[in-house]
C-alpha positions in Angstrom: 0.0 0.0 0.0 1.3 3.4 -0.9 1.3 6.2 1.7 -1.5 8.7 1.7 -0.3 11.6 -0.3 -3.0 13.9 0.9 -2.0 13.3 4.5 1.7 13.9 3.5 0.6 17.2 2.0 -1.2 18.2 5.2 1.9 17.4 7.2 4.0 19.5 4.8 1.8 22.5 5.7 2.2 21.8 9.4 6.1 21.7 9.2 6.6 24.5 6.7 9.4 26.7 7.9 11.0 24.3 10.3 14.8 24.6 10.3 16.7 21.4 9.4 13.6 19.7 8.0 14.0 17.0 5.3 11.8 14.4 3.9 12.7 10.8 3.1 10.9 7.8 1.7 11.2 5.0 4.2 9.2 2.1 5.5 6.8 2.4 2.5 5.9 5.9 3.7 7.3 9.4 3.9 9.3 10.5 6.9 9.7 14.0 8.1 13.1 14.5 9.8 14.6 17.3 11.7 18.4 17.4 11.9 18.4 13.7 10.9 15.8 12.5 13.4 12.4 11.3 12.2 9.7 13.2 14.0 6.6 11.9 12.2 5.9 9.8 9.1 3.0 9.0 6.8 2.9 5.2 7.1 2.6 3.0 4.1 0.2 1.0 6.3 -2.0 4.1 6.8 -2.0 6.8 9.4 1.0 8.2 11.1 4.1 7.1 12.9 5.0 9.6 15.6 8.1 9.8 17.7 7.3 10.8 21.3 8.8 11.1 24.7 8.6 7.5 26.0 7.4 8.7 29.4 4.2 9.9 27.7 3.4 6.6 26.0 1.1 5.1 28.6 -1.2 8.2 28.7 -1.2 8.6 24.9 -2.1 5.0 24.0 -5.2 5.3 26.1 -6.6 7.6 23.4 -8.7 6.2 20.6 -6.8 5.4 17.4 -3.4 5.4 19.1 -1.2 2.4 19.8 2.5 1.6 20.4 4.5 0.9 17.3 5.7 -2.7 16.9 9.2 -2.9 15.3 10.9 -6.3 14.9 8.1 -8.0 16.9 8.6 -5.7 19.9 6.5 -2.9 21.2 8.2 0.4 21.8 7.3 3.3 24.0 9.1 5.9 21.9 7.0 5.5 18.8 3.2 5.5 18.3 0.9 4.6 15.4 -2.0 7.0 15.0 -4.9 6.1 12.7 -6.1 8.3 9.9 -9.4 8.8 11.7 -7.5 10.2 14.7 -6.0 13.0 12.5 -9.0 13.9 10.4 -9.3 17.3 12.0 -6.4 19.8 11.4 -6.0 20.5 15.1 -5.6 16.8 15.8 -3.0 16.4 13.1 -1.1 19.5 14.3 -1.1 18.1 17.8 0.7 14.9 16.7 3.1 16.6 14.4 4.0 19.1 17.2 4.5 16.2 19.6 7.0 14.6 17.2 8.8 17.9 16.5 9.0 18.7 20.2 10.6 15.4 21.1 13.2 15.4 18.3 14.1 19.0 19.3 15.5 17.5 22.5 17.9 15.3 20.6 21.3 16.3 19.4 21.7 16.7 15.6 22.9 13.7 13.8 
């Protein structure tokens, strides 16, 4: 499945003007990276992948349409999958994009 180009376009609007931003095709989707760290991606499986502060994972997965990412058969607290339905509204999409951007801003540039 190809990634949702409309969702990618919406994210591009939300990240416009961010210093150090690049995009990269990865995992069958399109990743949005800041200083080499992926903050958010449009998943080839639908919805978003969002990088978060792991200490916030428990509270965030309690929300509808949000679950921990599973990579290599293991669940991770630092990444979430967010369904397309959970980002239909622009404010909801902006919240998730901002979460990813805020977390990667705490990391040293690669």
